[in-house]
C-alpha positions in Angstrom: 126.0 40.8 73.9 129.6 39.5 73.6 131.5 40.4 70.5 134.0 37.6 71.0 137.0 40.0 71.4 140.5 39.1 72.4 142.9 41.9 73.5 146.6 41.3 73.2 148.6 43.5 75.6 152.3 44.0 75.2 154.6 43.1 78.2 156.6 46.0 79.6 160.3 46.6 80.3 159.4 47.9 83.9 159.0 44.8 86.0 158.2 44.2 89.7 161.8 43.0 90.3 163.1 46.5 89.4 161.4 47.8 92.6 161.4 44.5 94.7 164.5 42.4 93.7 163.5 39.7 96.1 159.9 39.4 94.8 160.4 35.8 93.5 158.0 34.3 91.0 155.1 36.6 90.1 151.9 36.2 88.0 152.3 38.0 84.7 149.5 40.5 85.2 151.4 41.8 88.3 154.9 41.3 87.0 154.8 44.3 84.6 154.5 47.6 86.6 155.0 50.4 84.0 152.2 52.9 83.3 151.7 51.7 79.7 151.1 48.1 80.8 148.8 49.2 83.6 146.7 51.3 81.2 146.7 48.5 78.5 145.6 46.0 81.1 142.8 48.2 82.3 141.6 48.6 78.6 141.8 44.8 78.1 139.8 44.0 81.2 137.2 46.6 80.3 136.9 46.0 76.5 137.8 42.4 75.8 136.1 39.1 76.5 139.6 37.7 77.1 143.1 39.1 77.2 146.6 37.7 76.9 150.0 39.3 77.2 152.5 39.1 74.4 155.9 38.7 76.0 159.1 38.8 73.9 160.5 36.0 76.0 157.5 33.7 76.7 155.2 34.6 73.8 151.4 34.6 74.4 150.8 34.2 78.1 147.7 34.2 80.2 147.5 36.9 82.9 147.9 34.2 85.6 151.1 32.7 84.0 153.9 32.5 86.5 157.0 34.4 85.5 159.8 32.8 87.6 162.3 35.7 87.5 163.3 38.9 85.9 164.3 38.9 82.2 165.4 41.4 79.6 164.2 40.2 76.2 162.8 42.5 73.5 161.5 42.2 70.0 163.6 45.3 69.2 166.9 43.6 69.8 167.3 40.2 68.1 170.4 39.4 70.1 168.2 39.3 73.3 166.6 36.1 71.9 162.9 37.0 71.4 160.4 34.2 70.8 160.1 33.3 67.1 157.0 33.9 64.9 156.7 30.1 64.4 156.6 29.6 68.2 154.0 32.3 68.4 151.9 30.6 65.7 152.1 27.3 67.6 151.0 29.0 70.8 148.2 30.9 69.0 146.8 27.6 67.8 147.3 25.7 71.1 145.6 28.5 73.0 142.9 28.8 70.4 143.4 32.5 70.0 142.3 32.2 66.4 138.8 31.4 67.6 138.0 35.0 68.3 136.1 37.1 65.8 138.2 40.2 66.6 141.7 40.6 68.0 142.7 44.0 69.3 146.4 44.5 69.4 148.0 47.1 71.7 151.5 48.3 71.8 154.1 49.6 69.3 155.1 48.6 65.9 157.2 45.6 67.0 154.2 44.0 68.6 151.8 44.9 65.7 154.2 43.3 63.3 154.3 40.0 65.3 150.5 39.9 65.8 149.9 40.5 62.0 152.4 37.8 61.1 151.0 35.3 63.6 147.3 35.8 62.5 147.9 36.3 58.8 146.5 32.9 57.8 143.4 33.1 60.0 140.0 34.6 59.6 140.4 36.8 62.6 139.7 40.5 62.2 142.7 42.4 63.5 142.3 45.8 65.0 145.1 48.2 66.2 143.0 51.2 67.4 145.9 53.1 68.8 148.6 52.3 66.2 150.9 55.2 65.2 150.3 57.2 68.4 153.2 58.1 70.6 153.1 56.3 74.0 151.7 59.2 75.9 149.0 60.0 73.3 148.1 56.3 73.1 147.7 56.1 76.9 145.5 59.2 76.8 143.4 57.7 74.0 143.1 54.4 75.8 142.0 56.0 79.1 139.4 58.0 77.1 138.1 54.8 75.5 137.9 53.1 78.9 135.9 56.0 80.3 133.5 55.7 77.3 132.8 52.1 78.0 
């Protein structure tokens, strides 16, 4: 029975263009190549009814969203020009992400803060099961959770 769960996966700083500069446009689910993203993607595919990526540049994007070229935008550096909370709220409503009974947020504090802000006026139940864990510990916990599924 479906629990109606959306998983939000953070993008990653390691991108396909770092290894293949001539890759050209790439779908989002294949654009991020770091281990944390790969583990989070695996969790999202195993544990959610739907998943989206939270990109500091593009906001909420579907896994098949085409990323045209490499970029270096981060929530941790305002001068890099990350997407605003208001833009994220508009995307959340347009993509009907507030229709899920539960939203599981993955990633560090910067992503958690954005997700909490964006969903604060909705009835969605937010869950951050790996919050507060260092990246390596979070990856271990996520892998353990995937195996338990």
